[in-house]
TIKE-914931 format. One record per residue: residue number from 1; residue in three letters; chain; x, z, y of N, C-alpha, C, O in turn. Coordinates in nm, 2 decimals. Example, Ala and Ser with C-alpha at 12.3 -4.5 7.8 and 13.67 -1.06 7.14 Angstrom:
# residues 2
ATOM	1	ALA	A	1.32	0.78	-0.57	1.23	0.78	-0.45	1.32	0.78	-0.33	1.42	0.85	-0.33
ATOM	2	SER	A	1.28	0.71	-0.22	1.37	0.71	-0.11	1.29	0.79	0.00	1.34	0.80	0.11
//
This chain:
# residues 89
ATOM	1	UNK	A	-4.01	14.85	-0.16	-3.92	14.73	-0.18	-4.00	14.61	-0.23	-4.00	14.50	-0.17
ATOM	2	UNK	A	-4.08	14.63	-0.34	-4.15	14.52	-0.41	-4.24	14.44	-0.32	-4.24	14.32	-0.32
ATOM	3	UNK	A	-4.32	14.52	-0.23	-4.41	14.44	-0.15	-4.34	14.36	-0.04	-4.39	14.26	0.00
ATOM	4	UNK	A	-4.23	14.41	0.01	-4.15	14.33	0.11	-4.09	14.21	0.04	-4.09	14.10	0.10
ATOM	5	UNK	A	-4.04	14.22	-0.08	-3.99	14.11	-0.15	-4.09	14.01	-0.18	-4.06	13.89	-0.16
ATOM	6	UNK	A	-4.21	14.05	-0.23	-4.32	13.95	-0.26	-4.35	13.87	-0.14	-4.36	13.75	-0.15
ATOM	7	UNK	A	-4.37	13.93	-0.03	-4.41	13.86	0.10	-4.30	13.77	0.14	-4.32	13.65	0.18
ATOM	8	UNK	A	-4.17	13.82	0.13	-4.06	13.74	0.17	-4.04	13.62	0.09	-4.02	13.51	0.14
ATOM	9	UNK	A	-4.06	13.63	-0.05	-4.05	13.52	-0.14	-4.17	13.42	-0.11	-4.14	13.30	-0.11
ATOM	10	UNK	A	-4.29	13.47	-0.09	-4.40	13.38	-0.06	-4.38	13.30	0.06	-4.41	13.18	0.07
ATOM	11	UNK	A	-4.33	13.37	0.17	-4.31	13.30	0.30	-4.19	13.20	0.29	-4.20	13.10	0.35
ATOM	12	UNK	A	-4.08	13.24	0.22	-3.97	13.15	0.21	-4.01	13.02	0.14	-3.96	12.91	0.17
ATOM	13	UNK	A	-4.10	13.03	0.04	-4.14	12.92	-0.04	-4.26	12.84	0.02	-4.31	12.74	-0.03
ATOM	14	UNK	A	-4.31	12.90	0.14	-4.42	12.84	0.21	-4.54	12.83	0.12	-4.61	12.73	0.12
ATOM	15	UNK	A	-4.57	12.93	0.05	-4.69	12.94	-0.04	-4.80	13.01	0.03	-4.77	13.11	0.10
ATOM	16	UNK	A	-4.92	12.97	0.02	-5.04	13.04	0.07	-5.07	13.15	-0.03	-5.05	13.14	-0.15
ATOM	17	UNK	A	-5.13	13.26	0.02	-5.17	13.37	-0.07	-5.26	13.33	-0.18	-5.24	13.38	-0.30
ATOM	18	UNK	A	-5.35	13.23	-0.16	-5.44	13.19	-0.26	-5.38	13.11	-0.37	-5.42	13.12	-0.48
ATOM	19	UNK	A	-5.26	13.04	-0.33	-5.20	12.97	-0.44	-5.12	13.07	-0.53	-5.12	13.05	-0.65
ATOM	20	UNK	A	-5.06	13.16	-0.47	-4.99	13.27	-0.56	-5.08	13.35	-0.64	-5.06	13.37	-0.75
ATOM	21	UNK	A	-5.20	13.38	-0.58	-5.31	13.45	-0.65	-5.35	13.38	-0.77	-5.37	13.43	-0.88
ATOM	22	UNK	A	-5.37	13.25	-0.76	-5.41	13.16	-0.87	-5.31	13.16	-0.98	-5.34	13.16	-1.10
ATOM	23	UNK	A	-5.18	13.17	-0.95	-5.07	13.17	-1.05	-5.07	13.29	-1.13	-5.03	13.29	-1.25
ATOM	24	UNK	A	-5.13	13.41	-1.07	-5.13	13.53	-1.15	-5.27	13.57	-1.19	-5.30	13.68	-1.24
ATOM	25	UNK	A	-5.36	13.47	-1.18	-5.50	13.49	-1.22	-5.56	13.61	-1.15	-5.62	13.70	-1.21
ATOM	26	UNK	A	-5.55	13.61	-1.02	-5.61	13.72	-0.93	-5.68	13.65	-0.81	-5.65	13.53	-0.78
ATOM	27	UNK	A	-5.77	13.73	-0.75	-5.82	13.68	-0.62	-5.72	13.69	-0.52	-5.63	13.77	-0.53
ATOM	28	UNK	A	-5.74	13.61	-0.41	-5.65	13.62	-0.29	-5.64	13.77	-0.24	-5.54	13.82	-0.19
ATOM	29	UNK	A	-5.76	13.83	-0.24	-5.77	13.97	-0.19	-5.69	14.07	-0.28	-5.62	14.15	-0.23
ATOM	30	UNK	A	-5.70	14.05	-0.41	-5.62	14.13	-0.50	-5.47	14.11	-0.48	-5.39	14.20	-0.48
ATOM	31	UNK	A	-5.43	13.98	-0.47	-5.29	13.95	-0.45	-5.24	14.01	-0.32	-5.13	14.07	-0.32
ATOM	32	UNK	A	-5.31	14.01	-0.22	-5.26	14.06	-0.09	-5.25	14.22	-0.10	-5.17	14.28	-0.04
ATOM	33	UNK	A	-5.34	14.28	-0.19	-5.32	14.42	-0.21	-5.19	14.45	-0.28	-5.12	14.55	-0.25
ATOM	34	UNK	A	-5.16	14.36	-0.38	-5.03	14.38	-0.45	-4.91	14.36	-0.36	-4.81	14.43	-0.36
ATOM	35	UNK	A	-4.93	14.25	-0.27	-4.82	14.23	-0.18	-4.80	14.34	-0.07	-4.69	14.37	-0.03
ATOM	36	UNK	A	-4.91	14.41	-0.04	-4.90	14.52	0.06	-4.86	14.65	0.00	-4.83	14.75	0.06
ATOM	37	UNK	A	-4.86	14.65	-0.14	-4.83	14.78	-0.20	-4.95	14.86	-0.24	-4.93	14.97	-0.30
ATOM	38	UNK	A	-5.07	14.82	-0.21	-5.19	14.90	-0.23	-5.22	14.90	-0.39	-5.27	14.99	-0.45
ATOM	39	UNK	A	-5.18	14.79	-0.46	-5.21	14.78	-0.60	-5.08	14.73	-0.67	-5.00	14.66	-0.61
ATOM	40	UNK	A	-5.06	14.78	-0.79	-4.93	14.75	-0.86	-4.94	14.62	-0.95	-5.05	14.58	-1.00
ATOM	41	UNK	A	-4.83	14.55	-0.96	-4.83	14.44	-1.06	-4.83	14.49	-1.20	-4.78	14.60	-1.22
ATOM	42	UNK	A	-4.89	14.41	-1.28	-4.88	14.44	-1.43	-4.76	14.36	-1.48	-4.70	14.28	-1.41
ATOM	43	UNK	A	-4.72	14.38	-1.60	-4.61	14.31	-1.66	-4.63	14.16	-1.67	-4.54	14.09	-1.64
ATOM	44	UNK	A	-4.75	14.12	-1.70	-4.78	13.97	-1.71	-4.77	13.91	-1.57	-4.71	13.80	-1.55
ATOM	45	UNK	A	-4.82	13.97	-1.47	-4.82	13.92	-1.34	-4.67	13.91	-1.29	-4.64	13.81	-1.23
ATOM	46	UNK	A	-4.59	14.01	-1.32	-4.45	14.01	-1.28	-4.38	13.89	-1.35	-4.31	13.82	-1.28
ATOM	47	UNK	A	-4.41	13.87	-1.48	-4.35	13.76	-1.55	-4.39	13.62	-1.48	-4.31	13.54	-1.46
ATOM	48	UNK	A	-4.52	13.61	-1.45	-4.56	13.49	-1.39	-4.50	13.47	-1.25	-4.47	13.35	-1.22
ATOM	49	UNK	A	-4.49	13.57	-1.17	-4.42	13.55	-1.04	-4.27	13.53	-1.06	-4.22	13.46	-0.97
ATOM	50	UNK	A	-4.21	13.59	-1.16	-4.08	13.56	-1.19	-4.06	13.41	-1.22	-3.96	13.35	-1.17
ATOM	51	UNK	A	-4.15	13.35	-1.29	-4.14	13.21	-1.32	-4.16	13.12	-1.19	-4.10	13.02	-1.17
ATOM	52	UNK	A	-4.26	13.17	-1.11	-4.29	13.10	-0.99	-4.17	13.09	-0.90	-4.14	12.99	-0.84
ATOM	53	UNK	A	-4.11	13.21	-0.88	-4.00	13.22	-0.79	-3.86	13.20	-0.85	-3.75	13.21	-0.78
ATOM	54	UNK	A	-3.85	13.19	-0.98	-3.73	13.17	-1.05	-3.64	13.29	-1.03	-3.52	13.28	-1.00
ATOM	55	UNK	A	-3.69	13.41	-1.05	-3.61	13.53	-1.04	-3.65	13.62	-1.16	-3.75	13.59	-1.23
ATOM	56	UNK	A	-3.57	13.71	-1.19	-3.59	13.81	-1.30	-3.71	13.90	-1.26	-3.70	13.97	-1.16
ATOM	57	UNK	A	-3.82	13.91	-1.34	-3.93	13.99	-1.31	-3.90	14.14	-1.29	-3.98	14.21	-1.22
ATOM	58	UNK	A	-3.79	14.19	-1.34	-3.76	14.33	-1.33	-3.74	14.36	-1.18	-3.76	14.48	-1.14
ATOM	59	UNK	A	-3.70	14.26	-1.10	-3.68	14.29	-0.95	-3.82	14.31	-0.88	-3.83	14.37	-0.77
ATOM	60	UNK	A	-3.92	14.26	-0.95	-4.06	14.28	-0.89	-4.13	14.40	-0.94	-4.24	14.43	-0.89
ATOM	61	UNK	A	-4.07	14.47	-1.03	-4.13	14.59	-1.10	-4.06	14.71	-1.05	-4.08	14.82	-1.10
ATOM	62	UNK	A	-3.97	14.70	-0.95	-3.89	14.81	-0.91	-3.80	14.88	-1.01	-3.78	15.00	-1.01
ATOM	63	UNK	A	-3.76	14.79	-1.11	-3.67	14.85	-1.22	-3.53	14.83	-1.18	-3.44	14.88	-1.25
ATOM	64	UNK	A	-3.50	14.76	-1.07	-3.36	14.73	-1.03	-3.33	14.79	-0.90	-3.31	14.72	-0.80
ATOM	65	UNK	A	-3.32	14.92	-0.90	-3.28	14.99	-0.77	-3.13	14.97	-0.74	-3.10	14.96	-0.63
ATOM	66	UNK	A	-3.05	14.97	-0.84	-2.91	14.94	-0.82	-2.86	14.85	-0.94	-2.92	14.84	-1.04
ATOM	67	UNK	A	-2.76	14.77	-0.90	-2.70	14.68	-1.00	-2.55	14.71	-1.01	-2.48	14.71	-0.91
ATOM	68	UNK	A	-2.51	14.73	-1.13	-2.37	14.76	-1.15	-2.30	14.64	-1.21	-2.35	14.57	-1.30
ATOM	69	UNK	A	-2.18	14.60	-1.15	-2.10	14.49	-1.20	-1.97	14.55	-1.24	-1.90	14.62	-1.17
ATOM	70	UNK	A	-1.93	14.51	-1.36	-1.80	14.55	-1.41	-1.73	14.42	-1.46	-1.76	14.36	-1.56
ATOM	71	UNK	A	-1.62	14.39	-1.37	-1.55	14.27	-1.40	-1.40	14.31	-1.41	-1.34	14.34	-1.31
ATOM	72	UNK	A	-1.36	14.31	-1.53	-1.22	14.35	-1.55	-1.20	14.49	-1.51	-1.27	14.58	-1.56
ATOM	73	UNK	A	-1.10	14.51	-1.43	-1.07	14.65	-1.38	-1.15	14.68	-1.25	-1.14	14.79	-1.20
ATOM	74	UNK	A	-1.23	14.59	-1.20	-1.31	14.61	-1.08	-1.45	14.64	-1.12	-1.51	14.58	-1.21
ATOM	75	UNK	A	-1.51	14.74	-1.05	-1.66	14.76	-1.07	-1.72	14.78	-0.93	-1.66	14.83	-0.84
ATOM	76	UNK	A	-1.84	14.75	-0.92	-1.92	14.76	-0.80	-2.06	14.80	-0.82	-2.12	14.76	-0.92
ATOM	77	UNK	A	-2.12	14.87	-0.74	-2.27	14.90	-0.74	-2.33	14.85	-0.61	-2.28	14.88	-0.51
ATOM	78	UNK	A	-2.43	14.77	-0.63	-2.50	14.71	-0.51	-2.64	14.78	-0.51	-2.71	14.78	-0.61
ATOM	79	UNK	A	-2.67	14.84	-0.40	-2.80	14.92	-0.38	-2.90	14.81	-0.34	-2.88	14.74	-0.23
ATOM	80	UNK	A	-3.00	14.79	-0.41	-3.08	14.67	-0.40	-3.21	14.68	-0.34	-3.31	14.66	-0.40
ATOM	81	UNK	A	-3.21	14.73	-0.21	-3.33	14.74	-0.14	-3.40	14.60	-0.11	-3.52	14.59	-0.12
ATOM	82	UNK	A	-3.32	14.51	-0.07	-3.37	14.37	-0.04	-3.30	14.27	-0.12	-3.29	14.15	-0.07
ATOM	83	UNK	A	-3.24	14.30	-0.24	-3.16	14.21	-0.31	-3.24	14.16	-0.43	-3.32	14.23	-0.49
ATOM	84	UNK	A	-3.23	14.03	-0.45	-3.28	13.97	-0.58	-3.19	13.86	-0.62	-3.12	13.80	-0.54
ATOM	85	UNK	A	-3.19	13.83	-0.74	-3.10	13.72	-0.79	-3.19	13.63	-0.88	-3.29	13.67	-0.94
ATOM	86	UNK	A	-3.14	13.50	-0.88	-3.21	13.40	-0.97	-3.19	13.44	-1.12	-3.09	13.51	-1.15
ATOM	87	UNK	A	-3.28	13.40	-1.20	-3.27	13.42	-1.34	-3.14	13.35	-1.40	-3.11	13.24	-1.35
ATOM	88	UNK	A	-3.08	13.41	-1.50	-2.97	13.35	-1.56	-3.02	13.24	-1.66	-3.12	13.27	-1.72
ATOM	89	UNK	A	-2.95	13.13	-1.67	-2.99	13.03	-1.76	-2.94	13.05	-1.90	-2.96	12.98	-1.99
//
């Protein structure tokens, strides 16, 4: 999930891999390994990418496999294979 999301976010924002790599203090080669899933993000890199893309970093760390919403008497579970949300203000 994470590697598809990273690539999708980068392409949607029209960022070159070397620009994103510079934001997380990595070489373009290292970043592309992260994007392809060969290498894992660390917490600092996830936080930096969360700031860059304005999303919660937990979505980049595979910590959000499902999201539960409880609103009044209604509750829902969203299975989050390609889901991400912007950070709350």
